[in-house]
C-alpha positions as a printed Julia matrix, in Angstrom:
179×3 Matrix{Float64}:
   0.0    0.0     0.0
   1.36   3.38   -1.01
   1.01   6.44    1.23
   0.5   10.16    0.72
   4.07  10.66    1.99
   5.39   8.42   -0.81
   3.33  10.33   -3.39
   4.7   13.63   -2.06
   8.28  12.31   -2.11
   7.93  11.0    -5.68
   6.5   14.28   -6.97
   8.82  16.63   -5.1
  11.89  14.66   -6.22
  11.26  15.92   -9.76
  12.81  19.26  -10.82
  10.75  22.49  -10.62
   7.86  20.75   -8.83
   5.68  22.77   -6.48
   3.17  21.43   -3.99
  -0.18  23.12   -3.48
  -3.9   22.49   -3.67
  -6.38  22.44   -6.54
 -10.12  22.31   -5.86
  -9.33  21.26   -2.29
  -7.04  18.4    -3.39
  -3.33  17.95   -2.75
  -1.77  18.86   -6.09
   1.64  19.12   -7.72
   2.66  21.45  -10.56
   5.69  21.79  -12.77
   6.24  25.28  -14.19
   2.66  26.2   -13.33
   1.07  23.12  -14.96
  -0.65  20.54  -12.79
   0.49  16.97  -13.29
  -0.64  14.98  -10.22
  -3.39  15.41   -7.64
  -4.88  13.34   -4.85
  -8.66  13.34   -4.36
 -10.21  13.38   -0.91
 -11.37   9.78   -1.47
  -7.8    8.57   -2.08
  -7.51   8.5    -5.88
  -4.32   9.7    -7.57
  -5.09  11.59  -10.77
  -2.27  12.03  -13.27
  -1.99  13.89  -16.54
  -0.42  11.56  -19.09
   0.2   11.02  -22.81
  -1.96   8.54  -24.73
   0.54   5.68  -25.07
   1.5    5.92  -21.39
  -2.19   5.77  -20.44
  -2.7    2.59  -22.47
   0.36   0.86  -20.97
  -0.72   1.77  -17.43
  -4.29   0.57  -18.03
  -2.93  -2.76  -19.29
  -0.73  -3.21  -16.18
  -2.99  -1.84  -13.47
  -6.52  -3.31  -13.32
  -7.74  -0.69  -10.81
  -6.74   2.22  -13.07
  -9.3    4.28  -14.97
  -8.86   6.58  -17.95
  -9.49  10.29  -17.36
 -11.08  12.1   -20.31
 -12.09  15.66  -21.1
 -14.48  16.31  -23.96
 -13.97  12.73  -25.12
 -10.16  13.02  -25.31
  -7.82  11.02  -23.03
  -6.18  13.29  -20.46
  -4.66  10.93  -17.96
  -5.14   8.22  -15.42
  -6.93   7.78  -12.1
  -6.06   5.03   -9.64
  -6.63   4.4    -5.92
  -3.42   5.29   -4.09
  -3.77   2.1    -2.03
  -3.79  -0.06   -5.2
  -0.42   0.99   -6.6
   3.04  -0.04   -5.37
   5.69   2.53   -4.55
   7.74   1.56   -7.59
   4.72   1.83   -9.91
   3.77   5.16   -8.35
   7.27   6.58   -8.92
   7.13   5.56  -12.57
   3.62   6.93  -13.12
   4.38  10.23  -11.39
   7.49  10.69  -13.53
   5.55   9.91  -16.73
   2.93  12.45  -15.68
   5.63  15.03  -14.95
   7.26  14.36  -18.33
   3.92  15.0   -20.05
   3.59  18.49  -18.51
   7.15  19.77  -17.93
   8.85  22.23  -20.3
  10.97  20.65  -23.04
  14.29  21.74  -21.49
  13.41  20.02  -18.19
  12.22  16.9   -20.02
  15.47  16.74  -22.01
  17.54  17.14  -18.84
  15.51  14.45  -17.05
  15.91  11.98  -19.92
  19.65  12.66  -19.96
  19.75  12.05  -16.22
  17.87   8.77  -16.6
  20.54   7.61  -19.07
  23.2    8.51  -16.48
  25.31  10.41  -18.98
  27.18  13.14  -17.15
  28.79  15.94  -19.16
  32.54  15.6   -19.65
  35.2   18.2   -18.96
  37.46  19.51  -16.23
  34.68  19.75  -13.64
  32.87  16.56  -14.68
  31.33  14.23  -12.15
  33.72  11.3   -11.6
  32.54   8.1   -13.3
  33.75   6.16  -10.24
  30.66   7.25   -8.28
  28.59   4.83  -10.38
  25.49   5.09  -12.55
  22.88   5.26   -9.74
  24.64   8.2    -8.07
  25.23   9.9   -11.42
  21.55   9.53  -12.38
  20.46  10.88   -8.99
  22.77  13.9    -9.24
  21.77  14.7   -12.81
  18.08  14.38  -11.92
  18.69  16.93   -9.14
  20.32  19.24  -11.74
  23.79  18.67  -10.28
  25.89  18.3   -13.43
  29.44  19.28  -12.42
  31.73  19.32   -9.4
  31.02  23.06   -9.09
  27.32  22.19   -8.77
  28.2   19.58   -6.12
  30.04  22.29   -4.18
  26.76  24.23   -3.81
  25.22  21.33   -1.85
  25.78  19.91    1.6
  26.64  16.26    2.16
  23.19  15.84    3.75
  21.5   17.31    0.64
  23.27  14.76   -1.54
  22.75  11.8     0.79
  19.0   12.54    0.67
  19.03  11.66   -3.04
  18.09   8.06   -3.8
  21.22   6.51   -5.32
  23.8    8.66   -3.54
  25.5    6.91   -0.63
  28.58   7.37    1.57
  30.91   5.91   -1.08
  29.73   8.43   -3.7
  30.13  11.26   -1.17
  33.71  10.16   -0.44
  34.58   9.96   -4.15
  32.97  13.36   -4.84
  34.9   14.91   -1.92
  38.18  13.5    -3.28
  37.46  14.8    -6.79
  36.47  18.24   -5.46
  39.6   18.46   -3.28
  41.79  18.21   -6.4
  40.07  21.39   -7.63
  40.09  23.21   -4.27
  36.37  22.73   -3.87
  34.35  21.43   -0.93
  30.78  20.81    0.13
  28.72  23.83    1.18
């Protein structure tokens, strides 16, 4: 069973996401566009593209299609009927359907785990999960890492003590440190 806290964590982990309310419901927006809300009766409503709707409906028997004027707009599913992993995936797909193109491109790059190269590049030794987590948080270089605290980075799923140690070593060679 998934909780409201897990929904909040999944949504707020995505760049430029803001939490608020819409028609009395908990709601999340990206750049002013709503992408996920939670009804008072426990249904998660998500904006989503057509092919993503169809795949979710095929996988999740409790899911329902949301339409507006006969056109598919998204998905509705009881929060209790979706696993945490499924929820994370659905929330990200919803976010991708509403976020500005530059944020979508950056997120897709982050999901591939391809860090930019150069003098201040993230060290490849930190591993793909840590690289994906940092890129998803818009931390692309060692200079970006230096604007964060160790606690900020450890809060990212995929960044652990080993990655922190390797980042600290790489930053020290450039006279940088954590904030």
